[in-house]
C-alpha positions as a Markdown table, in Angstrom:
| # | Residue | x | y | z |
|---|---|---|---|---|
| 1 | Met | 1.1 | -69.5 | -35.1 |
| 2 | Arg | 2.6 | -71.7 | -32.1 |
| 3 | Met | 5.0 | -74.5 | -31.4 |
| 4 | Gly | 3.1 | -77.7 | -31.5 |
| 5 | Ser | 4.7 | -81.2 | -31.2 |
| 6 | Ala | 7.5 | -82.6 | -32.7 |
| 7 | Gly | 8.0 | -78.7 | -33.0 |
| 8 | Val | 5.5 | -79.1 | -35.6 |
| 9 | Leu | 4.2 | -75.0 | -36.1 |
| 10 | Ser | 0.4 | -75.3 | -35.1 |
| 11 | Gly | -2.4 | -74.3 | -38.1 |
| 12 | Ala | 0.7 | -74.7 | -40.2 |
| 13 | Thr | -0.3 | -76.6 | -43.9 |
| 14 | Ile | 2.2 | -79.6 | -44.4 |
| 15 | Pro | 2.5 | -79.2 | -48.3 |
| 16 | Thr | 1.6 | -82.2 | -50.3 |
| 17 | Val | 4.2 | -82.0 | -52.6 |
| 18 | Val | 7.9 | -79.6 | -52.3 |
| 19 | Asn | 9.9 | -79.4 | -56.0 |
| 20 | Val | 13.5 | -80.1 | -55.3 |
| 21 | Gly | 16.0 | -79.2 | -58.7 |
| 22 | Ala | 18.7 | -80.8 | -59.7 |
| 23 | Val | 21.9 | -79.2 | -62.1 |
| 24 | Phe | 24.7 | -80.9 | -63.6 |
| 25 | Ser | 26.5 | -82.9 | -65.9 |
| 26 | Phe | 24.6 | -85.9 | -67.0 |
| 27 | Asn | 27.2 | -87.3 | -69.3 |
| 28 | Ser | 30.4 | -87.4 | -67.2 |
| 29 | Thr | 31.1 | -90.1 | -64.6 |
| 30 | Ile | 30.0 | -88.6 | -62.0 |
| 31 | Gly | 27.0 | -87.1 | -63.0 |
| 32 | Arg | 25.7 | -90.1 | -64.6 |
| 33 | Leu | 26.6 | -92.0 | -61.0 |
| 34 | Val | 24.5 | -89.0 | -59.3 |
| 35 | Lys | 21.7 | -89.1 | -61.5 |
| 36 | Val | 20.8 | -92.7 | -60.3 |
| 37 | Ala | 21.4 | -92.0 | -56.6 |
| 38 | Ile | 19.3 | -88.7 | -57.4 |
| 39 | Asp | 16.5 | -90.3 | -58.5 |
| 40 | Ala | 17.0 | -93.5 | -55.8 |
| 41 | Ala | 16.7 | -91.2 | -53.3 |
| 42 | Val | 13.7 | -89.5 | -54.1 |
| 43 | Glu | 12.2 | -92.9 | -54.4 |
| 44 | Asp | 12.6 | -93.9 | -51.4 |
| 45 | Ala | 11.7 | -90.7 | -49.7 |
| 46 | Asn | 8.4 | -90.8 | -52.0 |
| 47 | Ser | 7.5 | -94.1 | -51.3 |
| 48 | Ser | 7.8 | -94.1 | -47.4 |
| 49 | Pro | 5.2 | -91.8 | -45.4 |
| 50 | Ser | 7.9 | -91.7 | -42.2 |
| 51 | Ile | 10.5 | -90.3 | -44.5 |
| 52 | Ile | 8.3 | -86.8 | -45.0 |
| 53 | Gly | 5.7 | -86.9 | -43.1 |
| 54 | Gly | 3.3 | -87.9 | -46.6 |
| 55 | Thr | 5.4 | -85.0 | -48.6 |
| 56 | Lys | 6.4 | -86.5 | -52.1 |
| 57 | Leu | 9.3 | -84.7 | -53.3 |
| 58 | Lys | 9.0 | -83.6 | -56.9 |
| 59 | Leu | 12.6 | -83.7 | -59.0 |
| 60 | Thr | 13.5 | -81.8 | -61.9 |
| 61 | Met | 16.8 | -82.1 | -63.4 |
| 62 | Gln | 18.8 | -80.0 | -65.8 |
| 63 | Asp | 22.0 | -81.3 | -67.8 |
| 64 | Thr | 24.4 | -78.2 | -67.2 |
| 65 | Asn | 26.4 | -79.7 | -70.0 |
| 66 | Tyr | 29.7 | -79.1 | -68.6 |
| 67 | Ser | 29.1 | -75.5 | -69.1 |
| 68 | Gly | 28.9 | -72.2 | -66.2 |
| 69 | Phe | 27.2 | -70.0 | -68.5 |
| 70 | Pro | 24.3 | -73.3 | -69.4 |
| 71 | Ala | 23.9 | -74.0 | -65.3 |
| 72 | Met | 23.3 | -70.1 | -65.3 |
| 73 | Leu | 20.2 | -70.8 | -67.0 |
| 74 | Glu | 19.2 | -73.9 | -66.2 |
| 75 | Ala | 18.7 | -73.1 | -62.2 |
| 76 | Leu | 16.6 | -70.4 | -62.9 |
| 77 | Val | 14.8 | -72.3 | -65.2 |
| 78 | Leu | 14.4 | -74.4 | -61.7 |
| 79 | Leu | 14.2 | -70.9 | -60.0 |
| 80 | Glu | 10.9 | -70.1 | -61.9 |
| 81 | Lys | 9.3 | -73.7 | -61.1 |
| 82 | Glu | 8.9 | -72.5 | -56.9 |
| 83 | Asn | 12.2 | -75.4 | -56.3 |
| 84 | Val | 12.8 | -75.2 | -53.2 |
| 85 | Ala | 16.3 | -75.8 | -52.9 |
| 86 | Ile | 19.2 | -77.2 | -55.9 |
| 87 | Ile | 21.7 | -80.1 | -55.7 |
| 88 | Gly | 24.5 | -79.2 | -57.8 |
| 89 | Pro | 26.3 | -77.9 | -59.7 |
| 90 | Gln | 29.2 | -80.5 | -59.5 |
| 91 | Phe | 32.1 | -78.3 | -60.3 |
| 92 | Ser | 33.6 | -75.8 | -58.3 |
| 93 | Val | 33.3 | -72.7 | -61.3 |
| 94 | Thr | 30.0 | -73.4 | -62.4 |
| 95 | Ala | 29.1 | -73.2 | -58.0 |
| 96 | His | 30.3 | -69.6 | -58.3 |
| 97 | Leu | 28.1 | -68.5 | -60.9 |
| 98 | Val | 25.1 | -70.4 | -59.8 |
| 99 | Ser | 26.1 | -69.4 | -55.9 |
| 100 | Asn | 25.4 | -65.9 | -56.6 |
| 101 | Ile | 21.7 | -66.7 | -57.9 |
| 102 | Ala | 21.2 | -68.7 | -54.7 |
| 103 | Asn | 22.1 | -66.3 | -52.4 |
| 104 | Glu | 20.4 | -63.8 | -54.2 |
| 105 | Leu | 16.3 | -66.2 | -53.9 |
| 106 | Gln | 17.9 | -67.2 | -51.0 |
| 107 | Val | 17.6 | -70.5 | -51.7 |
| 108 | Pro | 19.5 | -73.6 | -51.1 |
| 109 | Leu | 22.1 | -74.8 | -53.4 |
| 110 | Leu | 23.5 | -78.4 | -52.5 |
| 111 | Ser | 26.8 | -79.1 | -54.2 |
| 112 | Phe | 27.8 | -82.8 | -54.0 |
| 113 | Ser | 31.8 | -82.3 | -55.4 |
| 114 | Ala | 32.3 | -78.5 | -55.8 |
| 115 | Thr | 35.3 | -78.2 | -53.8 |
| 116 | Asp | 37.2 | -74.7 | -53.9 |
| 117 | Pro | 37.4 | -73.2 | -50.8 |
| 118 | Ala | 36.5 | -69.8 | -52.1 |
| 119 | Leu | 33.3 | -71.1 | -51.7 |
| 120 | Ser | 32.2 | -70.5 | -48.3 |
| 121 | Pro | 29.9 | -70.0 | -45.9 |
| 122 | Leu | 30.8 | -66.7 | -45.5 |
| 123 | Gln | 30.4 | -65.4 | -49.0 |
| 124 | Tyr | 27.7 | -67.9 | -50.0 |
| 125 | Pro | 25.7 | -68.6 | -47.1 |
| 126 | Phe | 22.9 | -70.5 | -49.3 |
| 127 | Phe | 25.9 | -73.4 | -50.3 |
| 128 | Val | 26.2 | -76.2 | -49.1 |
| 129 | Arg | 28.7 | -78.9 | -49.9 |
| 130 | Thr | 28.7 | -81.9 | -48.3 |
| 131 | Ile | 32.2 | -82.6 | -49.7 |
| 132 | Gln | 35.4 | -81.8 | -47.8 |
| 133 | Ser | 37.0 | -78.3 | -49.7 |
| 134 | Asp | 40.1 | -79.1 | -51.4 |
| 135 | Leu | 41.8 | -77.0 | -48.4 |
| 136 | Phe | 41.9 | -80.0 | -46.1 |
| 137 | Ser | 43.1 | -81.9 | -48.9 |
| 138 | Arg | 45.8 | -80.0 | -48.9 |
| 139 | Tyr | 46.1 | -79.7 | -44.8 |
| 140 | Ser | 46.5 | -83.5 | -45.1 |
| 141 | Arg | 49.7 | -83.5 | -47.6 |
| 142 | Tyr | 51.6 | -81.5 | -45.5 |
| 143 | Cys | 51.1 | -82.7 | -41.8 |
């Protein structure tokens, strides 16, 4: 396959649906807000063909119930459903557990609230943090 115009592989098929999973605690304050935000983002992306070229996002959310072990199980359930990425989890302890699975299976894990500095790209190359780590907040206190 060769690269065509606009960086698209010529001869590549564009998927009609992309599965994305999410694992977080639905009944937490952050979880309730995040659920609404993720649903709205998926609806926006799916309603405009200009955003992701007509491909539809199919979102599957799993509740972790504030616990690491269920989060690992829910992440495995999501990966069985051929999700290309997982959003969450929201807690750093849970993110450590799920990051091991994400790294092993080479699936991106995007966390919106896990702040532990030990969740580094060196140790977890498939972990993507969308919030600053606690290291930055500690540093700012002493400056």
